[in-house]
Backbone bond lengths (Angstrom), bond angles and torsions (degrees), N, CA, C in turn:
res aa  C-N    CA-C-N  psi(-1)  N-CA   C-N-CA  omega(-1)  CA-C   N-CA-C  phi
1 M - - - 1.478 - - 1.514 109.72 -
2 T 1.315 117.58 131.93 1.469 120.33 -178.34 1.542 109.36 -79.76
3 G 1.337 114.46 169.57 1.432 120.29 176.09 1.516 113.17 -57.48
4 S 1.348 115.58 -43.62 1.458 119.44 -178.82 1.509 110.60 -67.08
5 D 1.356 116.66 -41.28 1.454 119.58 179.18 1.526 110.68 -64.20
6 S 1.336 116.98 -38.68 1.431 121.66 179.35 1.524 108.60 -64.38
7 N 1.301 118.39 -40.26 1.457 121.09 177.50 1.504 113.02 -61.64
8 A 1.355 114.36 -41.71 1.479 118.09 -179.43 1.515 108.98 -67.93
9 S 1.312 117.56 -40.55 1.477 120.52 -179.80 1.512 111.06 -63.12
10 D 1.357 116.20 -43.61 1.452 118.90 179.51 1.539 110.94 -61.57
11 A 1.325 114.07 -41.30 1.496 117.40 -179.33 1.497 111.81 -64.01
12 A 1.358 115.63 -37.15 1.458 119.13 -177.47 1.522 111.68 -72.50
13 S 1.346 116.27 -36.28 1.462 118.00 -174.93 1.501 112.61 -87.07
14 D 1.355 116.23 -39.77 1.487 120.27 -172.47 1.497 111.12 -113.44
15 D 1.334 119.52 -8.27 1.491 121.61 -173.43 1.511 110.54 54.37
16 V 1.326 118.70 35.27 1.479 120.41 -177.76 1.519 106.26 -115.30
17 D 1.334 114.75 126.60 1.440 120.18 175.80 1.522 106.32 -157.05
18 A 1.323 115.87 175.37 1.457 120.21 -176.26 1.511 109.35 -141.34
19 D 1.317 114.27 174.68 1.435 119.39 -176.07 1.518 112.25 -87.90
20 G 1.347 116.01 134.35 1.441 119.98 171.10 1.501 110.35 -97.14
21 T 1.268 118.41 142.76 1.475 122.22 178.08 1.518 108.68 -121.97
22 G 1.309 115.90 159.57 1.422 120.49 178.85 1.517 111.06 179.55
23 N 1.299 116.83 150.13 1.461 121.65 178.14 1.511 107.95 -80.32
24 D 1.305 117.66 115.38 1.446 121.64 -176.19 1.509 114.59 -109.40
25 G 1.321 116.42 22.08 1.442 121.48 -170.06 1.486 116.17 -78.07
26 A 1.334 117.78 -46.48 1.491 121.64 -168.48 1.520 113.58 -60.52
27 A 1.322 115.88 -54.00 1.467 118.15 -178.94 1.509 113.21 -64.06
28 A 1.324 115.52 -35.94 1.470 119.89 179.62 1.492 111.12 -63.34
29 D 1.352 117.67 -39.99 1.474 120.25 -179.32 1.542 109.51 -64.18
30 D 1.327 117.97 -38.35 1.473 119.79 177.93 1.512 110.88 -68.62
31 A 1.355 116.09 -38.51 1.474 120.13 -176.06 1.524 111.14 -68.39
32 A 1.318 118.30 -27.20 1.455 119.99 -174.90 1.501 112.57 -56.16
33 A 1.326 116.15 -28.45 1.474 119.35 -176.76 1.514 111.85 -74.74
34 D 1.363 118.61 -18.74 1.423 123.81 -178.52 1.520 111.48 -93.23
35 G 1.310 118.42 161.03 1.447 122.03 176.31 1.519 111.22 -72.05
36 T 1.339 115.78 159.95 1.480 120.10 179.73 1.499 111.49 -60.00
37 A 1.324 118.43 -45.97 1.476 121.45 -178.96 1.519 111.24 -62.12
38 A 1.340 115.03 -42.27 1.479 117.95 -179.23 1.520 112.08 -64.91
39 V 1.303 116.53 -41.34 1.450 120.12 -179.42 1.530 110.59 -67.18
40 S 1.318 117.16 -45.30 1.455 119.69 -175.83 1.532 111.13 -69.11
41 A 1.321 116.13 -26.36 1.479 118.94 179.61 1.545 111.58 -65.60
42 D 1.311 116.48 -23.88 1.493 119.86 -179.02 1.509 111.83 -91.99
43 C 1.357 117.76 2.74 1.483 119.94 -175.29 1.533 111.07 -91.43
44 D 1.317 115.92 144.44 1.466 119.24 176.15 1.552 111.41 -102.85
45 T 1.347 117.17 -21.36 1.436 119.09 -175.59 1.543 115.31 -120.07
46 V 1.308 114.83 0.02 1.494 120.67 178.19 1.493 109.43 -128.74
47 D 1.296 116.82 127.40 1.459 121.45 178.59 1.522 110.51 -115.06
48 V 1.321 115.82 137.15 1.464 119.65 -178.95 1.538 108.27 -123.74
49 V 1.335 116.24 128.92 1.456 122.09 175.26 1.500 107.07 -123.82
50 L 1.340 115.44 128.39 1.466 120.39 -178.51 1.505 110.14 -100.00
51 D 1.354 116.38 139.85 1.448 126.16 173.12 1.554 113.46 63.30
52 D 1.332 116.29 23.29 1.445 117.83 177.97 1.513 113.13 -76.29
53 L 1.310 117.28 -40.90 1.476 122.70 -179.43 1.525 110.27 -88.33
54 A 1.308 117.13 -37.67 1.449 121.47 177.40 1.541 106.50 -167.82
55 E 1.301 116.90 161.59 1.460 121.84 -179.72 1.549 109.61 -63.13
56 G 1.312 116.05 130.45 1.460 120.11 -179.17 1.498 116.11 89.21
57 V 1.319 115.73 0.94 1.474 121.56 -177.32 1.537 109.76 -105.53
58 A 1.334 115.71 129.44 1.439 121.09 175.93 1.513 108.10 -107.28
59 T 1.340 118.10 124.42 1.448 122.11 174.42 1.534 108.95 -98.27
60 V 1.331 114.99 117.39 1.446 122.46 -176.89 1.534 107.03 -107.14
61 T 1.336 115.59 116.35 1.464 122.26 -175.27 1.499 111.24 -111.18
62 I 1.296 118.88 122.51 1.425 124.77 172.90 1.498 108.47 -80.37
63 S 1.326 116.55 122.02 1.466 119.88 -168.78 1.562 111.85 -128.61
64 R 1.337 112.97 91.24 1.478 118.99 167.33 1.520 105.87 -135.76
65 P 1.315 115.51 68.25 1.485 120.24 -170.91 1.533 113.54 -58.01
66 D 1.328 118.97 -31.93 1.453 121.98 -179.23 1.541 111.99 -68.80
67 A 1.360 113.94 -19.39 1.478 118.62 -179.99 1.550 109.77 -120.44
68 R 1.299 116.80 26.91 1.459 122.39 176.93 1.545 109.57 54.87
69 N 1.313 113.58 40.28 1.490 122.49 176.58 1.549 112.06 56.73
70 A 1.292 115.61 32.18 1.484 119.61 178.14 1.485 111.22 -66.50
71 L 1.326 114.73 150.57 1.468 121.87 -177.17 1.506 110.53 -83.05
72 D 1.330 116.37 124.55 1.495 119.03 171.94 1.540 105.55 -128.12
73 A 1.297 115.69 -176.33 1.465 120.19 -176.11 1.540 111.87 -59.95
74 T 1.346 116.97 -38.97 1.440 119.92 179.68 1.488 111.29 -64.43
75 V 1.327 117.55 -46.65 1.482 121.26 179.10 1.547 110.02 -58.14
76 R 1.339 116.27 -46.39 1.417 120.00 -176.83 1.552 112.06 -61.98
77 E 1.325 115.17 -42.26 1.455 119.70 -179.04 1.534 111.09 -66.55
78 E 1.324 115.71 -46.42 1.453 119.89 -177.29 1.547 110.99 -70.40
79 F 1.273 117.01 -40.50 1.475 120.15 178.53 1.516 110.07 -61.25
80 S 1.326 116.64 -45.00 1.478 119.63 179.59 1.508 110.99 -62.33
81 G 1.333 118.27 -40.84 1.449 120.85 178.57 1.518 112.97 -62.81
82 V 1.331 115.19 -40.57 1.465 119.85 179.32 1.555 110.26 -66.37
83 L 1.331 115.69 -41.37 1.497 118.02 -179.88 1.519 110.92 -64.94
84 A 1.332 117.40 -39.70 1.469 121.31 176.59 1.522 110.89 -59.48
85 A 1.330 117.46 -44.20 1.440 120.94 179.31 1.540 111.10 -63.98
86 I 1.348 115.33 -43.95 1.441 121.28 -178.50 1.564 109.25 -60.31
87 D 1.319 115.85 -43.19 1.453 119.91 -178.05 1.530 112.56 -56.88
88 D 1.330 115.41 -32.06 1.457 120.41 -179.43 1.539 114.11 -95.66
89 D 1.310 116.08 5.11 1.478 121.93 -173.81 1.530 108.07 -104.71
90 D 1.340 117.13 104.68 1.457 121.19 -178.96 1.518 111.46 -67.37
91 A 1.303 119.98 -16.24 1.461 121.88 177.83 1.530 112.14 -73.63
92 V 1.326 115.55 -18.71 1.465 121.23 177.63 1.525 108.21 -100.20
93 R 1.333 115.71 124.88 1.454 121.08 -176.60 1.546 111.36 -112.24
94 V 1.320 115.18 -29.83 1.477 122.45 -177.41 1.528 107.86 -140.54
95 V 1.335 115.26 143.78 1.474 119.67 -179.74 1.520 108.20 -118.35
96 V 1.317 115.99 136.53 1.499 122.30 172.64 1.538 106.25 -114.64
97 V 1.307 115.93 124.55 1.472 122.38 177.67 1.524 108.99 -107.50
98 T 1.339 115.20 130.39 1.458 120.20 -178.88 1.532 110.70 -149.76
99 G 1.315 115.48 179.55 1.475 121.43 179.29 1.496 110.08 -113.92
100 D 1.349 115.46 151.58 1.448 122.11 179.21 1.564 109.18 -58.85
101 A 1.308 115.72 131.58 1.474 119.98 -175.27 1.576 110.51 -63.87
102 E 1.305 116.62 -30.22 1.478 120.31 179.15 1.509 111.56 -66.20
103 G 1.365 116.28 -24.77 1.430 119.65 178.81 1.545 114.61 -80.77
104 K 1.318 113.36 -5.90 1.480 120.67 178.79 1.517 111.87 50.30
105 A 1.343 114.27 39.52 1.464 118.86 179.49 1.545 107.55 -162.17
106 F 1.335 114.21 158.14 1.494 119.37 165.73 1.518 105.56 -75.15
107 V 1.278 118.77 -71.22 1.440 124.13 168.36 1.533 106.52 -147.66
108 A 1.355 118.11 115.79 1.438 122.35 -174.14 1.506 114.39 -73.05
109 G 1.315 116.98 -3.31 1.470 120.75 179.99 1.510 110.15 133.44
110 A 1.283 114.76 -151.60 1.479 122.46 179.30 1.539 108.59 -100.89
111 D 1.300 114.36 161.78 1.477 121.66 171.87 1.533 106.30 -78.28
112 V 1.326 116.68 97.22 1.456 122.06 -174.50 1.503 111.88 -59.97
113 S 1.346 117.28 -25.19 1.461 119.33 179.53 1.517 113.03 -58.35
114 E 1.336 118.44 -24.65 1.443 122.24 177.62 1.486 112.44 -71.68
115 F 1.337 119.42 -16.90 1.459 122.28 -177.51 1.538 112.24 -83.15
116 R 1.324 116.33 -20.85 1.476 119.79 -162.82 1.538 112.21 -58.28
117 D 1.306 118.03 -43.95 1.480 119.93 -171.80 1.513 111.30 -105.82
118 R 1.336 119.57 10.52 1.467 120.33 177.88 1.484 112.06 -83.82
119 D 1.351 115.99 139.40 1.441 120.32 169.67 1.531 107.75 -105.04
120 A 1.326 117.11 -177.82 1.459 121.06 -178.10 1.506 112.67 -58.55
121 I 1.324 117.03 -40.04 1.493 121.15 -179.64 1.511 110.05 -63.20
122 D 1.331 115.20 -44.95 1.454 120.66 179.87 1.515 110.87 -59.69
123 Q 1.331 115.11 -44.19 1.443 119.61 -176.65 1.514 112.34 -69.49
124 R 1.298 119.05 -37.43 1.429 120.42 174.74 1.542 112.12 -59.81
125 E 1.319 115.72 -35.99 1.446 120.08 -179.28 1.509 110.85 -68.40
126 V 1.327 116.86 -46.39 1.474 119.82 -177.12 1.547 111.92 -76.76
127 S 1.333 116.78 -14.71 1.436 121.58 178.29 1.549 114.64 -86.11
128 E 1.355 115.25 -1.41 1.438 117.73 -179.27 1.543 109.30 -63.50
129 R 1.281 115.32 140.46 1.460 120.88 -177.32 1.548 109.91 -91.35
130 P 1.339 117.42 155.99 1.493 126.80 7.69 1.489 114.11 -85.65
131 R 1.340 115.25 137.55 1.462 122.83 172.41 1.526 108.45 -102.20
132 I 1.318 117.00 -175.39 1.465 118.84 -177.75 1.498 110.81 -63.10
133 Y 1.323 118.61 -31.95 1.463 122.07 -179.06 1.497 111.05 -63.79
134 E 1.339 116.09 -47.83 1.419 119.34 175.47 1.524 113.97 -65.77
135 R 1.299 117.18 -35.59 1.437 122.42 179.51 1.523 109.59 -60.53
136 V 1.364 115.95 -43.18 1.469 119.42 179.17 1.522 111.29 -69.78
137 A 1.350 117.31 -47.76 1.428 121.95 -177.24 1.512 114.00 -61.99
138 E 1.347 115.64 -33.70 1.457 121.07 -175.01 1.561 111.26 -96.60
139 L 1.296 118.23 2.65 1.455 120.79 178.01 1.533 108.73 -60.97
140 S 1.315 117.51 137.35 1.445 119.87 -177.49 1.510 114.87 -71.69
141 K 1.334 115.49 -13.68 1.458 121.20 -175.09 1.555 111.63 -107.81
142 P 1.297 118.32 152.83 1.498 117.45 177.80 1.504 113.14 -60.25
143 V 1.367 114.31 141.09 1.448 119.57 179.92 1.522 107.48 -124.11
144 I 1.337 117.87 123.13 1.468 122.64 177.68 1.538 107.24 -106.57
145 A 1.318 116.34 128.57 1.443 121.91 173.97 1.537 108.30 -87.85
146 R 1.304 116.77 115.23 1.469 123.47 175.82 1.544 106.04 -94.19
147 I 1.309 117.39 90.95 1.462 122.83 -171.83 1.512 109.16 -85.98
148 N 1.320 115.62 88.47 1.457 122.37 -172.94 1.527 113.51 -87.57
149 G 1.347 117.23 -0.98 1.459 120.07 -179.10 1.521 106.82 -169.58
150 H 1.300 115.40 -158.00 1.470 120.69 -174.70 1.525 110.75 -61.99
151 A 1.327 114.57 135.48 1.471 123.94 174.44 1.501 107.74 -125.25
152 L 1.327 115.76 95.46 1.438 121.99 -172.72 1.443 112.56 -120.79
153 G 1.354 118.42 147.46 1.430 120.95 176.15 1.524 111.92 56.24
154 G 1.325 115.68 -122.80 1.481 119.59 176.91 1.500 114.85 -59.87
155 G 1.337 116.85 -24.77 1.466 120.84 176.48 1.515 110.67 -70.53
156 C 1.327 116.05 -39.64 1.452 120.73 176.46 1.513 110.79 -66.46
157 E 1.330 116.13 -39.86 1.466 120.74 176.83 1.529 112.32 -64.95
158 L 1.334 115.55 -37.90 1.448 119.26 176.75 1.531 110.04 -62.40
159 A 1.304 117.25 -43.04 1.479 121.65 177.36 1.512 111.08 -61.65
160 Q 1.344 117.06 -39.89 1.434 121.00 179.47 1.511 112.00 -63.50
161 A 1.318 116.60 -31.00 1.464 119.77 -179.89 1.537 114.00 -75.09
162 C 1.331 114.07 -14.61 1.482 119.13 177.03 1.527 109.67 -76.30
163 D 1.320 115.18 163.59 1.430 120.97 -177.27 1.528 113.28 -80.14
164 V 1.335 116.20 -40.26 1.452 122.18 179.26 1.513 108.18 -133.79
165 R 1.324 118.29 142.95 1.441 123.68 -176.71 1.541 110.00 -123.18
166 I 1.301 115.63 115.64 1.470 122.89 179.83 1.530 106.04 -115.60
167 A 1.341 117.47 123.71 1.442 120.31 -171.02 1.552 112.25 -119.97
168 S 1.295 114.34 148.49 1.441 121.80 168.94 1.514 111.97 -77.72
169 T 1.317 119.22 149.88 1.447 121.49 176.31 1.507 112.08 -60.99
170 R 1.293 118.90 -17.79 1.452 123.44 179.62 1.534 113.53 -82.69
171 A 1.293 117.10 -8.78 1.473 121.20 -174.05 1.536 109.74 -77.45
172 K 1.318 112.21 149.53 1.503 122.27 166.08 1.491 107.61 -128.59
173 L 1.343 114.57 144.26 1.458 119.30 -177.82 1.539 109.30 -130.50
174 G 1.320 115.51 152.44 1.465 119.44 176.76 1.499 111.13 172.32
175 Q 1.353 112.07 170.59 1.465 123.46 177.60 1.535 109.70 -120.09
176 P 1.357 115.86 79.24 1.449 119.25 -175.22 1.522 116.23 -84.58
177 E 1.298 117.33 16.62 1.474 118.99 -176.74 1.508 114.56 -58.51
178 I 1.355 115.91 -30.30 1.473 121.50 -179.39 1.498 110.34 -56.87
179 N 1.312 117.98 -29.96 1.483 122.45 179.03 1.492 113.78 -66.31
180 L 1.347 117.35 -18.03 1.417 123.88 179.34 1.530 112.09 -102.83
181 G 1.346 115.87 6.12 1.432 119.30 -178.52 1.517 114.95 78.74
182 I 1.319 116.85 18.31 1.498 122.17 177.83 1.496 109.47 -129.27
183 I 1.311 115.92 -173.30 1.477 121.62 177.33 1.506 108.59 -127.14
184 P 1.335 117.16 167.85 1.501 118.67 173.13 1.515 110.30 -55.73
185 G 1.331 115.45 135.95 1.455 120.58 -176.97 1.505 114.26 -122.15
186 G 1.335 117.97 2.87 1.444 122.82 -178.80 1.500 114.75 -111.31
187 G 1.330 113.93 25.06 1.475 118.82 179.08 1.512 115.44 103.50
188 G 1.325 116.49 -0.56 1.453 120.82 -176.20 1.546 113.65 -61.14
189 T 1.326 117.02 -36.79 1.490 116.85 -177.52 1.519 109.87 -75.65
190 Q 1.317 120.38 -10.44 1.436 124.25 -178.85 1.535 112.79 -106.72
191 R 1.354 117.09 -44.95 1.459 120.41 -178.22 1.509 110.44 -78.81
192 L 1.325 118.61 -40.07 1.462 119.59 -173.99 1.578 110.34 -62.58
193 P 1.319 121.63 -45.43 1.483 117.72 175.75 1.487 114.21 -59.39
194 R 1.307 117.81 -33.76 1.458 121.47 -179.87 1.535 111.57 -69.85
195 I 1.324 115.90 -26.25 1.450 120.94 -179.58 1.523 112.42 -87.65
196 V 1.348 116.59 -47.16 1.471 120.78 -173.15 1.487 113.92 -111.37
197 G 1.338 120.18 -7.98 1.444 122.00 -175.62 1.515 112.35 98.01
198 T 1.288 117.17 156.57 1.476 120.92 -172.55 1.524 112.44 -65.03
199 G 1.331 117.32 -42.76 1.470 119.64 -178.07 1.502 112.68 -61.90
200 Q 1.334 116.56 -49.81 1.488 119.12 179.62 1.507 112.17 -63.56
201 A 1.336 116.15 -38.46 1.464 118.56 178.77 1.519 110.68 -64.14
202 L 1.304 117.69 -44.66 1.459 120.92 178.48 1.523 110.61 -62.74
203 R 1.291 117.83 -39.79 1.478 120.78 178.09 1.517 110.91 -57.42
204 L 1.360 117.42 -47.28 1.437 120.01 -176.76 1.535 111.42 -73.54
205 I 1.318 117.83 -39.96 1.463 121.82 -176.42 1.502 112.18 -71.90
206 L 1.317 117.89 -42.66 1.456 121.73 -176.24 1.510 113.74 -78.45
207 S 1.319 118.24 -26.14 1.463 121.48 -179.22 1.508 112.82 -97.42
208 G 1.336 117.62 -23.97 1.435 120.26 -174.27 1.534 112.44 74.89
209 E 1.294 117.25 9.00 1.465 122.37 -174.24 1.543 111.26 -65.27
210 L 1.300 117.00 140.27 1.471 122.51 174.28 1.474 109.67 -101.04
211 I 1.321 117.46 139.43 1.453 123.40 -178.63 1.512 111.07 -121.06
212 D 1.323 115.44 150.88 1.466 119.18 -179.80 1.548 108.37 -79.97
213 A 1.353 113.63 173.45 1.462 119.66 -176.22 1.531 112.88 -63.48
214 A 1.340 116.42 -36.02 1.414 119.16 179.99 1.526 112.71 -63.29
215 E 1.325 115.26 -44.63 1.504 119.21 178.08 1.529 109.09 -67.19
216 A 1.328 117.39 -39.38 1.455 120.74 177.43 1.513 110.90 -57.54
217 A 1.335 117.59 -39.06 1.461 120.18 177.46 1.522 110.65 -69.95
218 D 1.298 117.43 -36.32 1.467 120.39 179.94 1.532 112.73 -62.76
219 I 1.295 116.62 -34.32 1.499 120.63 -178.92 1.497 111.78 -95.81
220 G 1.355 117.56 -3.17 1.488 119.52 176.22 1.493 114.47 92.51
221 L 1.318 117.53 4.48 1.490 118.59 179.76 1.522 111.60 -69.17
222 V 1.332 117.55 -36.11 1.443 121.70 169.95 1.510 109.60 -119.59
223 D 1.305 117.99 154.61 1.432 122.26 -171.93 1.509 112.66 -92.43
224 E 1.307 117.86 -33.11 1.479 123.13 177.92 1.460 110.77 -148.41
225 V 1.373 117.73 152.75 1.442 123.63 -179.39 1.536 107.82 -130.18
226 Y 1.338 115.07 135.17 1.484 119.54 179.00 1.500 110.27 -137.25
227 E 1.327 114.86 155.87 1.466 119.70 173.24 1.514 107.99 -64.20
228 P 1.370 118.33 151.46 1.431 121.13 -175.34 1.521 114.58 -51.25
229 D 1.342 117.48 -39.11 1.441 119.55 -176.53 1.521 112.74 -78.13
230 E 1.338 117.38 -7.03 1.454 122.95 177.19 1.541 114.32 -105.46
231 L 1.324 114.63 -10.95 1.451 120.61 -173.08 1.524 111.49 -61.07
232 D 1.335 118.83 -50.36 1.445 119.89 -175.08 1.510 112.60 -65.28
233 D 1.338 116.76 -35.62 1.442 118.28 178.18 1.502 112.75 -61.26
234 R 1.323 116.22 -42.58 1.459 119.04 -178.84 1.534 111.31 -71.78
235 V 1.326 116.85 -41.15 1.459 119.25 179.13 1.556 110.69 -64.18
236 A 1.319 116.34 -39.62 1.481 120.84 176.21 1.510 110.76 -64.53
237 E 1.343 117.51 -42.03 1.448 119.89 179.15 1.506 112.51 -60.89
238 L 1.328 115.50 -49.25 1.451 121.63 -177.75 1.538 111.67 -65.66
239 A 1.334 116.04 -45.90 1.469 120.44 -178.92 1.521 109.94 -63.71
240 G 1.353 117.07 -38.16 1.470 120.36 179.18 1.482 111.46 -67.57
241 M 1.351 118.77 -37.69 1.447 120.57 177.20 1.488 111.34 -62.33
242 M 1.352 117.59 -40.51 1.436 120.25 179.17 1.517 112.32 -70.02
243 A 1.339 115.26 -39.32 1.487 119.49 -177.68 1.496 113.70 -66.91
244 D 1.341 116.13 -18.55 1.462 120.55 178.78 1.550 112.07 -77.85
245 K 1.315 116.72 -6.57 1.454 120.20 -175.03 1.533 112.09 -92.35
246 S 1.307 116.31 168.76 1.475 123.20 176.59 1.527 109.01 -62.75
247 L 1.320 116.31 130.86 1.459 119.06 -179.31 1.534 112.93 -64.60
248 V 1.319 116.52 -36.98 1.446 120.17 179.16 1.530 111.32 -69.90
249 A 1.333 116.05 -36.63 1.436 121.37 179.02 1.555 109.42 -69.02
250 L 1.302 117.35 -39.59 1.457 121.61 175.35 1.529 111.50 -58.45
251 E 1.320 115.00 -45.13 1.449 119.92 -179.96 1.518 112.63 -64.03
252 F 1.310 117.19 -43.73 1.438 121.43 -178.55 1.537 112.23 -68.93
253 A 1.369 114.64 -37.57 1.440 118.44 178.71 1.543 111.43 -66.62
254 K 1.304 115.66 -41.33 1.489 119.22 177.70 1.496 110.66 -64.81
255 D 1.305 117.26 -42.22 1.450 123.20 -179.89 1.544 110.10 -61.01
256 A 1.306 117.11 -44.57 1.459 121.08 -178.65 1.510 111.44 -64.89
257 V 1.318 117.81 -46.96 1.467 121.11 -178.47 1.534 109.68 -67.30
258 R 1.303 119.25 -40.76 1.458 120.15 177.08 1.538 110.39 -62.70
259 A 1.273 118.63 -34.33 1.484 120.57 179.85 1.519 111.57 -65.54
260 S 1.363 116.60 -26.08 1.460 117.68 -179.36 1.526 114.14 -59.75
261 G 1.334 115.91 -26.25 1.448 119.53 177.24 1.490 114.33 -80.89
262 Q 1.351 117.95 -6.59 1.452 121.46 -174.82 1.534 113.45 -119.01
263 L 1.334 113.79 -20.97 1.479 119.36 -177.52 1.531 111.01 -110.84
264 G 1.336 115.75 153.91 1.445 121.09 169.44 1.537 110.34 -67.04
265 L 1.308 116.27 163.53 1.492 119.88 -175.91 1.500 113.22 -55.23
266 E 1.328 116.68 -49.32 1.476 119.24 -176.65 1.557 111.69 -65.19
267 D 1.343 116.60 -41.63 1.464 119.49 177.92 1.550 109.82 -67.03
268 G 1.333 114.64 -37.09 1.474 117.57 178.30 1.496 114.04 -63.63
269 I 1.327 114.98 -40.14 1.461 119.82 179.33 1.507 110.41 -67.27
270 D 1.339 116.65 -36.88 1.462 120.37 177.37 1.554 109.36 -65.60
271 Y 1.335 114.78 -40.60 1.486 117.57 -178.86 1.531 110.64 -67.75
272 E 1.307 117.03 -39.86 1.469 121.01 177.17 1.545 109.75 -59.21
273 A 1.378 116.80 -46.51 1.423 119.22 -177.39 1.515 112.16 -65.00
274 E 1.341 116.94 -33.15 1.477 118.06 174.91 1.491 113.26 -66.05
275 L 1.348 116.86 -44.07 1.474 120.27 178.42 1.545 111.07 -65.57
276 F 1.340 115.75 -39.56 1.465 121.29 177.00 1.567 109.98 -59.12
277 S 1.307 115.90 -44.34 1.455 120.69 179.94 1.530 112.18 -65.30
278 Q 1.369 115.75 -40.37 1.458 119.32 -179.98 1.500 111.90 -62.43
279 L 1.289 118.71 -30.93 1.459 121.11 179.42 1.513 112.57 -67.43
280 F 1.322 117.76 -20.71 1.439 120.76 176.65 1.519 114.34 -72.00
281 A 1.367 114.28 -7.40 1.505 118.56 175.17 1.521 110.52 -96.53
282 T 1.351 119.42 7.76 1.434 121.46 -174.19 1.531 110.82 -101.44
283 A 1.332 114.20 156.38 1.454 119.83 176.13 1.536 109.17 -71.79
284 D 1.298 117.97 -29.01 1.454 121.36 -177.85 1.507 110.62 -67.65
285 K 1.312 118.96 -34.86 1.442 121.31 176.02 1.535 110.12 -60.54
286 D 1.368 115.83 -46.73 1.457 119.11 179.58 1.534 111.01 -63.41
287 E 1.308 115.73 -42.14 1.471 120.41 179.24 1.528 113.31 -63.01
288 G 1.352 114.31 -43.36 1.447 118.77 -179.36 1.515 113.50 -63.96
289 I 1.354 115.68 -41.82 1.468 120.29 177.21 1.534 110.88 -66.57
290 A 1.324 117.23 -42.35 1.458 121.78 -179.29 1.527 109.87 -63.15
291 A 1.326 115.56 -44.24 1.504 119.18 179.61 1.526 112.18 -62.14
292 F 1.354 114.39 -35.80 1.484 119.78 178.46 1.522 110.21 -60.69
293 F 1.286 115.38 -49.12 1.490 119.58 -175.51 1.512 112.14 -75.25
294 E 1.349 116.28 -23.81 1.478 118.72 178.53 1.520 112.33 -95.72
295 D 1.351 116.59 4.94 1.454 123.32 175.36 1.540 111.47 55.41
296 R 1.322 117.46 50.81 1.421 122.87 179.87 1.505 109.47 -140.23
297 D 1.356 117.10 168.03 1.437 120.54 175.74 1.517 110.16 -76.40
298 P 1.293 116.71 139.37 1.489 120.10 179.25 1.508 111.37 -70.82
299 E 1.330 116.23 151.92 1.464 122.41 172.65 1.500 106.23 -117.11
300 W 1.342 115.77 98.38 1.461 121.33 -170.90 1.526 111.98 -72.84
301 N 1.330 112.94 142.82 1.471 120.34 174.94 1.574 111.13 -95.55
302 D 1.337 114.99 -10.66 1.460 120.30 -176.37 1.521 112.61 56.25
303 A 1.294 113.69 37.97 1.485 121.23 179.45 1.511 110.36 -153.72
């Protein structure tokens, strides 16, 4: 049994996995110059489908079904390259991140076999940013996590980096790294408290407890929960609503809300006012206002 197969087996039997980290910057920077379709065509573990849920929506699927879509170096490199290409692709307005259905998981965690021979120096090197978590969080376009199965360890951290999290009733979420004698390393100790509060974050991180989608919704870790046969309809509806908006307004809105977690209230309000004012220099502001008064749908210029 290979390391990846062992990781998948462990996740299936014990639901225990942990976060993998790695510097995903170099390949992504090169990929940014290529189109989304061209970049995704060269990927073995990441699949991209454009306009399947709605026009302007890219569905990015992490596909390592034999390892329950666990993150390894190849996934991280390819995923980062795809995200860089998407960020530069004006045809893509909204991104949906999900896991291959055959893997029966969103992302079951990291490929723990990669941890075996690493020492502290090695780990510091592969933990240099930007990693996939930062790539997702800093993407200029909205990112929806379609959590179609277990999101554990690095998979839970990947979901946390997304803007909105929509989960299937079959999903379980958690940070079980403590069971391996380590802690979350993909931003879980920082993003999770901001999402669910310090107490709930400590409960999950210190115990390694896994929770179902209903409880995750109760504490705010996911935003909505649907039965598996209703999940795609809701994700498509939400992604389509976002994709109908001005691309520049989407970017500014995401930027302003993200800043609320980093700035004090007064500074945040000042930053919001500045972004709001900058939008008054755009063609889309003029088009949106004109469409409102003319009682028609706007035709965005994305500028």
